[in-house]
PLY file of the C-alpha trace (Angstrom):
ply
format ascii 1.0
element vertex 409
property float x
property float y
property float z
element edge 408
property int vertex1
property int vertex2
end_header
-144.91 52.48 -51.37
-146.26 55.66 -53.04
-143.02 57.40 -52.29
-141.04 54.59 -53.86
-142.99 54.89 -57.18
-142.66 58.65 -57.04
-138.88 58.41 -56.96
-138.84 55.85 -59.78
-140.95 58.35 -61.75
-138.50 61.22 -61.18
-135.40 59.29 -62.25
-136.17 59.15 -65.98
-136.97 62.90 -65.83
-133.50 63.77 -64.44
-131.85 61.34 -66.80
-133.43 63.03 -69.78
-132.16 66.39 -68.63
-128.48 65.29 -68.95
-127.18 66.84 -72.15
-123.86 66.95 -73.99
-122.68 69.90 -76.06
-119.41 70.79 -77.89
-118.43 74.44 -77.78
-116.06 75.36 -80.62
-112.84 77.09 -79.76
-112.83 80.73 -80.91
-109.05 80.80 -81.62
-108.74 77.86 -84.01
-106.18 78.82 -86.67
-106.38 77.60 -90.23
-102.71 78.38 -90.92
-100.48 75.37 -91.33
-97.27 75.69 -89.32
-94.11 73.52 -89.41
-90.70 73.36 -87.88
-87.61 74.87 -89.59
-89.78 77.26 -91.75
-86.68 78.94 -93.11
-86.51 76.13 -95.68
-89.32 77.86 -97.54
-87.63 81.29 -97.79
-86.36 82.05 -101.21
-82.58 82.18 -100.78
-81.62 83.35 -104.27
-82.55 86.77 -105.76
-83.27 85.44 -109.22
-86.27 83.38 -108.07
-87.18 86.01 -105.43
-87.36 88.68 -108.19
-90.01 86.60 -110.01
-92.31 86.07 -106.98
-90.48 83.05 -105.51
-90.67 81.05 -108.66
-88.07 78.47 -109.53
-89.44 74.95 -110.18
-89.71 75.34 -114.02
-87.44 78.27 -114.79
-84.29 77.69 -116.83
-81.30 76.11 -115.07
-79.06 78.37 -112.95
-76.61 78.00 -110.11
-79.30 78.07 -107.49
-81.54 75.24 -108.81
-80.71 73.12 -105.77
-83.49 74.73 -103.68
-86.17 74.68 -106.42
-85.54 71.80 -108.72
-82.17 69.96 -108.92
-83.25 68.20 -112.04
-82.48 71.44 -113.97
-78.79 70.91 -113.44
-78.81 68.19 -116.11
-79.65 71.07 -118.61
-77.13 73.56 -117.28
-75.16 75.41 -119.94
-72.05 75.63 -117.79
-70.14 72.53 -116.65
-69.53 73.84 -113.14
-70.64 76.73 -111.04
-70.53 78.19 -107.52
-73.24 80.48 -106.24
-73.47 82.50 -102.95
-76.40 84.55 -101.70
-77.10 86.85 -98.81
-80.65 87.67 -97.56
-81.24 90.04 -94.62
-84.27 89.06 -92.60
-86.44 91.53 -90.55
-84.03 94.20 -91.73
-86.44 97.01 -90.69
-86.09 95.83 -87.02
-82.62 94.26 -86.60
-79.45 94.03 -88.57
-78.04 90.64 -87.55
-80.66 88.19 -88.71
-79.87 86.74 -92.15
-80.08 83.78 -94.47
-76.98 82.72 -96.29
-76.62 80.05 -98.99
-73.66 78.50 -100.79
-74.13 76.22 -103.75
-71.90 74.14 -106.03
-72.91 72.13 -109.05
-71.02 69.96 -111.56
-72.42 68.73 -114.80
-70.55 65.44 -115.01
-71.42 64.72 -118.66
-74.27 65.44 -121.05
-76.71 63.32 -119.18
-76.02 63.82 -115.44
-75.00 66.27 -112.85
-74.33 66.49 -109.10
-74.76 69.40 -106.75
-74.53 70.37 -103.07
-75.55 73.37 -100.98
-75.20 74.71 -97.47
-77.85 77.05 -96.08
-77.43 78.91 -92.79
-80.11 80.95 -91.03
-78.75 83.10 -88.17
-81.22 84.62 -85.57
-78.58 87.06 -84.47
-77.12 87.67 -81.02
-79.28 87.44 -77.89
-77.97 89.03 -74.78
-79.00 87.37 -71.43
-78.48 89.10 -68.11
-80.33 89.47 -64.81
-79.30 93.09 -64.09
-78.17 95.90 -66.35
-74.69 95.94 -64.88
-74.14 92.18 -65.28
-71.91 90.93 -68.04
-74.30 89.48 -70.69
-74.27 85.92 -71.79
-74.38 85.93 -75.64
-76.49 83.30 -77.32
-76.57 82.79 -81.11
-79.45 80.54 -82.11
-79.14 79.26 -85.68
-80.42 76.62 -88.12
-78.70 75.08 -91.11
-79.10 72.46 -93.77
-76.58 70.61 -95.90
-77.81 68.73 -98.99
-76.54 66.68 -102.04
-78.41 65.95 -105.23
-77.90 63.75 -108.32
-79.71 64.59 -111.60
-80.05 62.30 -114.62
-81.53 62.87 -118.05
-83.91 60.02 -118.74
-84.44 61.31 -122.28
-83.22 64.21 -124.40
-85.86 66.55 -122.92
-86.66 65.20 -119.47
-84.59 64.67 -116.32
-85.16 63.68 -112.75
-83.22 64.16 -109.59
-83.01 62.86 -106.01
-81.73 64.97 -103.09
-80.81 64.12 -99.55
-80.78 66.74 -96.79
-79.53 66.99 -93.28
-81.05 69.72 -91.14
-80.18 71.06 -87.75
-82.09 73.52 -85.58
-80.26 75.02 -82.54
-82.83 77.45 -81.04
-82.73 76.60 -77.38
-81.49 79.03 -74.81
-78.92 77.33 -72.72
-79.43 79.57 -69.71
-83.13 78.61 -69.36
-82.88 74.93 -70.38
-80.39 72.42 -69.10
-81.06 70.09 -72.09
-80.19 72.68 -74.72
-79.13 70.19 -77.41
-79.97 70.96 -81.03
-82.71 69.19 -82.83
-82.02 67.37 -86.08
-83.78 65.57 -88.95
-83.31 64.75 -92.50
-85.30 65.13 -95.76
-85.46 63.79 -99.31
-86.48 65.57 -102.50
-87.78 64.04 -105.71
-88.00 66.28 -108.76
-88.44 66.25 -112.50
-87.90 68.88 -115.28
-88.90 69.07 -118.95
-87.49 71.44 -121.53
-88.64 71.33 -125.15
-86.70 72.07 -128.23
-86.81 75.51 -129.67
-89.97 75.75 -131.77
-90.39 78.23 -134.64
-93.65 80.23 -134.59
-94.77 82.96 -136.99
-93.07 85.93 -135.45
-90.80 84.37 -132.80
-89.29 81.15 -131.64
-90.33 79.55 -128.36
-89.46 76.89 -125.80
-91.76 75.17 -123.23
-90.65 74.24 -119.75
-92.34 72.33 -116.94
-91.22 70.87 -113.58
-92.18 69.46 -110.24
-90.47 69.06 -106.93
-91.60 67.17 -103.78
-89.19 68.51 -101.17
-88.37 67.91 -97.51
-89.94 64.43 -97.23
-88.69 63.43 -93.80
-89.40 62.68 -90.11
-90.70 65.20 -87.68
-88.27 67.39 -85.74
-88.20 67.29 -81.99
-86.23 69.33 -79.51
-86.47 67.07 -76.42
-88.06 63.79 -75.30
-91.16 65.35 -73.79
-91.62 68.19 -76.25
-93.92 68.44 -79.22
-92.97 66.92 -82.51
-93.15 69.29 -85.50
-93.53 68.40 -89.12
-90.71 69.67 -91.39
-92.07 71.67 -94.36
-92.71 68.94 -96.89
-93.85 70.79 -100.02
-95.27 70.01 -103.47
-94.17 72.47 -106.23
-95.62 72.46 -109.72
-94.57 74.89 -112.45
-94.62 75.74 -116.07
-93.18 78.32 -118.34
-92.58 79.50 -121.87
-89.68 81.44 -123.43
-90.45 83.97 -126.13
-87.27 84.15 -128.26
-87.78 87.25 -130.47
-84.20 87.41 -131.80
-80.65 86.85 -130.76
-80.78 89.83 -128.49
-84.25 89.75 -126.87
-85.80 86.91 -124.84
-88.77 86.90 -122.41
-89.63 84.06 -120.14
-93.01 83.83 -118.45
-93.65 81.39 -115.57
-96.48 80.20 -113.29
-96.08 78.11 -110.23
-98.26 76.42 -107.56
-97.15 75.16 -104.19
-98.93 73.18 -101.35
-97.53 72.11 -98.05
-97.90 68.34 -97.69
-98.55 68.66 -93.94
-101.85 67.93 -92.20
-104.26 70.76 -91.63
-105.07 71.57 -87.98
-108.58 70.32 -87.18
-111.26 72.40 -85.52
-111.23 71.78 -81.76
-113.90 72.28 -79.19
-114.76 71.61 -75.49
-117.23 68.83 -74.76
-119.30 69.52 -71.72
-121.80 67.11 -70.12
-124.33 68.87 -67.95
-127.81 68.75 -66.42
-129.89 70.98 -68.66
-132.13 72.44 -66.02
-133.75 74.84 -68.45
-134.23 72.19 -71.16
-132.97 74.65 -73.90
-130.10 72.48 -75.11
-127.44 75.12 -74.47
-124.95 75.20 -71.60
-125.37 78.13 -69.21
-122.61 78.19 -66.53
-124.58 80.19 -64.11
-127.74 78.01 -64.21
-126.84 74.45 -65.50
-125.03 71.84 -63.42
-121.77 70.78 -65.16
-121.06 67.05 -64.84
-117.78 66.76 -66.83
-115.66 68.64 -69.38
-113.33 67.38 -72.04
-110.97 69.75 -73.89
-109.49 69.53 -77.38
-112.26 67.44 -78.91
-112.08 67.34 -82.71
-115.22 68.84 -84.25
-114.20 68.93 -87.95
-111.15 67.68 -89.81
-108.81 64.85 -88.90
-106.33 64.25 -86.11
-102.90 65.68 -87.20
-100.95 63.57 -84.73
-99.87 61.15 -87.47
-96.45 60.09 -88.94
-94.88 62.22 -91.65
-95.71 59.64 -94.39
-99.40 59.50 -93.30
-99.33 63.30 -93.12
-98.36 63.63 -96.72
-101.38 61.64 -97.97
-103.74 63.05 -95.33
-102.88 66.64 -96.37
-104.87 66.27 -99.59
-108.17 65.67 -97.85
-108.23 66.71 -94.17
-109.17 70.40 -94.26
-112.16 71.02 -92.00
-113.79 73.28 -94.58
-113.67 70.57 -97.22
-112.51 70.88 -100.87
-112.81 74.66 -100.95
-110.44 74.98 -97.94
-107.99 72.49 -99.63
-107.83 74.87 -102.61
-106.97 77.75 -100.33
-103.81 75.82 -99.22
-102.32 76.19 -102.66
-100.20 79.33 -103.25
-99.71 80.61 -106.75
-97.22 82.94 -108.31
-96.67 84.58 -111.68
-93.32 85.86 -112.89
-91.50 87.07 -115.89
-87.89 87.62 -116.97
-86.46 89.65 -119.76
-82.97 89.15 -121.03
-81.11 91.44 -123.42
-78.15 89.80 -125.25
-77.86 87.31 -122.29
-76.03 90.09 -120.45
-78.76 92.21 -118.66
-81.98 90.82 -117.11
-85.08 92.49 -115.56
-87.55 90.42 -113.57
-90.97 90.95 -111.93
-93.29 88.61 -110.09
-96.38 88.38 -107.90
-96.99 85.85 -105.11
-100.48 85.07 -103.59
-101.58 83.12 -100.49
-105.13 82.81 -99.13
-105.94 85.24 -96.28
-107.05 82.22 -94.18
-103.71 80.44 -94.75
-101.21 83.15 -93.95
-102.12 86.05 -96.33
-98.69 86.34 -97.86
-99.11 88.68 -100.91
-96.31 90.56 -102.43
-94.84 92.04 -105.59
-91.24 91.58 -106.33
-88.70 93.12 -108.69
-85.27 91.98 -109.69
-82.37 92.45 -111.99
-79.34 90.59 -113.21
-76.08 91.33 -114.89
-73.76 88.80 -116.55
-70.15 89.45 -117.47
-68.23 86.59 -118.93
-68.35 83.93 -116.11
-69.73 86.09 -113.42
-73.49 86.78 -112.80
-74.85 89.33 -110.24
-78.47 89.13 -109.16
-80.54 91.54 -107.04
-84.20 91.47 -105.91
-86.60 93.69 -103.87
-89.99 92.90 -102.29
-93.16 94.99 -101.78
-95.92 93.62 -99.55
-99.44 94.02 -100.96
-101.22 92.49 -97.93
-102.06 93.95 -94.54
-99.69 91.27 -93.18
-96.32 92.67 -93.96
-93.64 90.28 -95.11
-90.47 89.92 -92.92
-88.64 90.59 -96.17
-90.35 93.89 -96.76
-87.79 96.40 -97.95
-85.08 93.79 -98.16
-82.44 93.79 -100.93
-81.33 90.27 -101.65
-77.96 89.75 -103.31
-76.50 86.77 -105.23
-73.30 86.10 -106.98
-72.56 83.11 -109.41
-69.30 82.01 -110.86
-69.44 79.67 -113.88
-66.45 77.83 -115.15
-65.52 74.86 -117.32
-66.89 73.80 -120.69
-70.09 75.16 -122.14
-72.87 72.92 -123.36
-75.16 73.72 -126.30
-78.68 72.80 -125.16
-80.44 75.16 -127.54
0 1
1 2
2 3
3 4
4 5
5 6
6 7
7 8
8 9
9 10
10 11
11 12
12 13
13 14
14 15
15 16
16 17
17 18
18 19
19 20
20 21
21 22
22 23
23 24
24 25
25 26
26 27
27 28
28 29
29 30
30 31
31 32
32 33
33 34
34 35
35 36
36 37
37 38
38 39
39 40
40 41
41 42
42 43
43 44
44 45
45 46
46 47
47 48
48 49
49 50
50 51
51 52
52 53
53 54
54 55
55 56
56 57
57 58
58 59
59 60
60 61
61 62
62 63
63 64
64 65
65 66
66 67
67 68
68 69
69 70
70 71
71 72
72 73
73 74
74 75
75 76
76 77
77 78
78 79
79 80
80 81
81 82
82 83
83 84
84 85
85 86
86 87
87 88
88 89
89 90
90 91
91 92
92 93
93 94
94 95
95 96
96 97
97 98
98 99
99 100
100 101
101 102
102 103
103 104
104 105
105 106
106 107
107 108
108 109
109 110
110 111
111 112
112 113
113 114
114 115
115 116
116 117
117 118
118 119
119 120
120 121
121 122
122 123
123 124
124 125
125 126
126 127
127 128
128 129
129 130
130 131
131 132
132 133
133 134
134 135
135 136
136 137
137 138
138 139
139 140
140 141
141 142
142 143
143 144
144 145
145 146
146 147
147 148
148 149
149 150
150 151
151 152
152 153
153 154
154 155
155 156
156 157
157 158
158 159
159 160
160 161
161 162
162 163
163 164
164 165
165 166
166 167
167 168
168 169
169 170
170 171
171 172
172 173
173 174
174 175
175 176
176 177
177 178
178 179
179 180
180 181
181 182
182 183
183 184
184 185
185 186
186 187
187 188
188 189
189 190
190 191
191 192
192 193
193 194
194 195
195 196
196 197
197 198
198 199
199 200
200 201
201 202
202 203
203 204
204 205
205 206
206 207
207 208
208 209
209 210
210 211
211 212
212 213
213 214
214 215
215 216
216 217
217 218
218 219
219 220
220 221
221 222
222 223
223 224
224 225
225 226
226 227
227 228
228 229
229 230
230 231
231 232
232 233
233 234
234 235
235 236
236 237
237 238
238 239
239 240
240 241
241 242
242 243
243 244
244 245
245 246
246 247
247 248
248 249
249 250
250 251
251 252
252 253
253 254
254 255
255 256
256 257
257 258
258 259
259 260
260 261
261 262
262 263
263 264
264 265
265 266
266 267
267 268
268 269
269 270
270 271
271 272
272 273
273 274
274 275
275 276
276 277
277 278
278 279
279 280
280 281
281 282
282 283
283 284
284 285
285 286
286 287
287 288
288 289
289 290
290 291
291 292
292 293
293 294
294 295
295 296
296 297
297 298
298 299
299 300
300 301
301 302
302 303
303 304
304 305
305 306
306 307
307 308
308 309
309 310
310 311
311 312
312 313
313 314
314 315
315 316
316 317
317 318
318 319
319 320
320 321
321 322
322 323
323 324
324 325
325 326
326 327
327 328
328 329
329 330
330 331
331 332
332 333
333 334
334 335
335 336
336 337
337 338
338 339
339 340
340 341
341 342
342 343
343 344
344 345
345 346
346 347
347 348
348 349
349 350
350 351
351 352
352 353
353 354
354 355
355 356
356 357
357 358
358 359
359 360
360 361
361 362
362 363
363 364
364 365
365 366
366 367
367 368
368 369
369 370
370 371
371 372
372 373
373 374
374 375
375 376
376 377
377 378
378 379
379 380
380 381
381 382
382 383
383 384
384 385
385 386
386 387
387 388
388 389
389 390
390 391
391 392
392 393
393 394
394 395
395 396
396 397
397 398
398 399
399 400
400 401
401 402
402 403
403 404
404 405
405 406
406 407
407 408
């Protein structure tokens, strides 16, 4: 009988020694990643020369990427633009981003536009031996989109865009199911441009715009693979044109962007063990482990949600709270000087938090317009320890404008 009571006395002691701890993962990343990230690369050299700014700049042939609403304020009735952007040019010479755009201002109140963007990852040679004839693979991604812009008032317009995107990155030799992945996206944008206002020493014009781009389903490469959010993005911008005289004009711009994609939560490993030392910490050499559960969310929210839920969740799911949410905004400043509407010089700076990707760079650009042809160039200098893939890259763009001219100013 005494032994029975002694055992009953020991059971609570051992029960109390059972402890649960969650050990945080050391490699948790705060960087938000998406599928088809090439959609966020500035394809045109005008915007690239101003620090990747384009939501609220004046209308041009490449407004389709930044804010299609601007086409309703285009000075030319029609236009075609083509750009070429080498990528990782310091390492290879066959990776590039190409873009073709066409717009048509139907009348004084509306416009339509379409564009085709192609991202080539170059040629990949596959062979088992050096002597074997290589199998050439050419992974690529592209998008095709259409937009319609309508002026809701004399000074404000909105646009809706639809986009089909296709990502063909699988290597056929290593995957029998090497079909391309596809999805679609929708953009909703708005643009405001004031009348020319007379100030004491100059005239001026205010501009503002927004664009919620790439709202669409996740992209998935196979039935059992991971689903990836496409880069749904919120862009907000503003600008002011200093019109000193008929020959000299300076436009200054500011822009903020935020990915509307859930932030990865902080994960940890939950371990249930007998705490033999009664110190509350798990010591693998001394404590008896009972069970282990990986990928337990410590802080933040589960990011395995639909793309619609992800848009709303992205404003309040950062594990670090409001301060981390602010870090997810990128900002950029840019300026553009035009002389006689013939020659332009541009400069800009782009900044991203070090915890969210650390993209920081200075960009310069120039433009030259002769009758209906405009040539644009831009160059990028990294100012962060994380070098940009576009470091040392000269981006080139060519625009042809034709048809009637509109007098918006």
